[in-house]
N, C-alpha and C positions, 0 to 999 in steps of 0.2 A: 778616816773620818766616816764613811757611809756605815761601817759596822758598829761604830759609837751611836750615831743619830739613829739608824734604822732598827738596829737590834740590841743596843745597849752593851755591845762587847769592846772592851778597852785592852789594847795590848800595854805592858808596863811601859813606865818611863824609861827604864835601862834598855827594854827592847826596841823602843824607838830610837833611844839614843844612839845604841849600836847598829841597829838596823837589821835586826832579827825580828821582824814582824810576821812573817808567813805563819799561818796557823789553821787549825781546823776546829770549828766551835760548834755547839748546838744551839738550835734557834727552834722551839716549839716542836722537838722531835725530829727537825731536820737538820743534817750536816751542811754547815757553811764553811766556805773557804774563803780565808782571809789572803789576799794576794800580798805582796812585799811594795807594791807601789811601782811607779814609773823608776826606769832605770837612773841611779843616781841620785835620787830624792829620798832614800830609805834610811840613810846613816847620817845622823846629826853630827857624829864625831868627824866624820871624813868632810863634811861640809864645813864644819868650824874650823879644821886645818885648812882647808880651801879658802876659807873666809880670811884666814890670818894671812896667807900667803899673797892674796888678792889685795888686800889693804897694804901689807909692808911693801909691795911693789908699786903701789899707788895705781893699781888697773881699777880698782873699784873706789868708790866713794864711801865713805863710813857713813855720812850722814843719812844716805839713802838706806843703806842697811839697817842701821840703827833705827830709823823712824818707821820704817816697815815692821820691824818687831816690836817696838813700842805700840804703834797703832794695833797691832793685833793683841798683843799682852793687856793693854788698858782697854781695848773693845770687848775681851774675853773676861775680863774682871768685872766690867759694868753689866754685860748681859747676863752672866751667870749670877753674881751677887747682889749687885744693886737691884736689877730687875727680876731676878728668880727663874732665869730661862734655864731650866736643868738640861735641856737638850745641847746647850753650848758646852763644850767640854772644858776642863779645868784648865787653867793657863798652861801648866807644863804640858799638859797633853796636847794643847793648841799650838805652843810652839814647836813641838818635836814631830808632830804627825802631819801626813800629807806633804804638799808641795810649799808651804810657807816659808820654812826655813830656806829651802832650795832657791825659792823664787826670790828671798829677800836678799841673797848672797850673789846669785848668778843673774837674774833677769832683771830686777828692778834696778840695779847699777848699769844697764846699758847706758853709755855714754851719749848715744846718737838720740835716745827718745826721751831719757830723763832730762828735767828741767836743769837751767844752769846757775839759776839766781838761788843763794843759799836758804831763805826763808821758802822759795818756791819748793827746793829739795825735801825739806822737812815736811810740809803740807803734802806733798805728793807721796812721799813714803807712807806718812800716817794715813791718808786716805787709801791706799792700797792694802795696808795691813787689816784697817777697820773693815774694808770690802770683803777681804777674804774670810773673815769671821762671819760676816752677815752671809755670804753666799754659802758657806758650810752649812750655817744654820737653817737657812731657807730654801736653798736652791734643789732641784730634782737632779742635777747633774754634777759629776764631780770635779770639772774644770773650773772650780772657784777662783784658784790663784790666776790662772791664764787669764780668766774673764775680768779679774780685779786690774790686773796688769793694764789690758787693753782699755778699761775704763780710764785708768791713770794716765795712760798715753795721750788720750783724748783731752785730758784736762791739763797737760803739762805745758804746752805752748801759751794758753790762756795764762796759767799762773806767772810765767815768766814776764808775759805783758803786764799784766796787773803789778807784780811788784815792781818792776821798773817804773811804771806810772806814779807808783805810791812813794818812790825814792825821789822822783823829779817831776812833781805834778804840772809844771809848766811845759815841759817838753812832751812831744808827742803827740799835739794836736793837729790837726790838718788847716787851720788858720792862722793867719799872721796875725798881728796886734790890733790890724785895722778891720779885721771880720774877713776878709778876702782869702781865697783860696791861694796857695804859692804857685 
């Protein structure tokens, strides 16, 4: 992502999909080396097969993965085409580059830190996907996916409480019907 944002260099979608993204490119007369990314996050094809296995074995929750990918996809479409922000990459590049796909399959689906309520899971994943796109566009560091997940983990417990309270508005108050504490 930094090569796209800072230097205008893009790997092809097929290279991103297969994980073949190490390259040397020229920028203002300098040779720049594009690394292949962190171990395990560079082949969308392998991550996709892993995703299928995790969903099939019910190890991962499909809502968390799908909502994260939808959050990133919709955000990149809105930022790039509705707001005209050219430094936000095209949607397919956004989906297959960096740690987004890896995070959506392996990290966002962590059953301990993810919310338990269905609506909370959709909001949580969508928030993380959107934040990944925002951090990729605006940040000066390359850990946007990890930081987005940390922000989502801060939000997750509150989301579950808010959703539970919306489902049963009379429960969860600290006062009984006479206004006294229990």
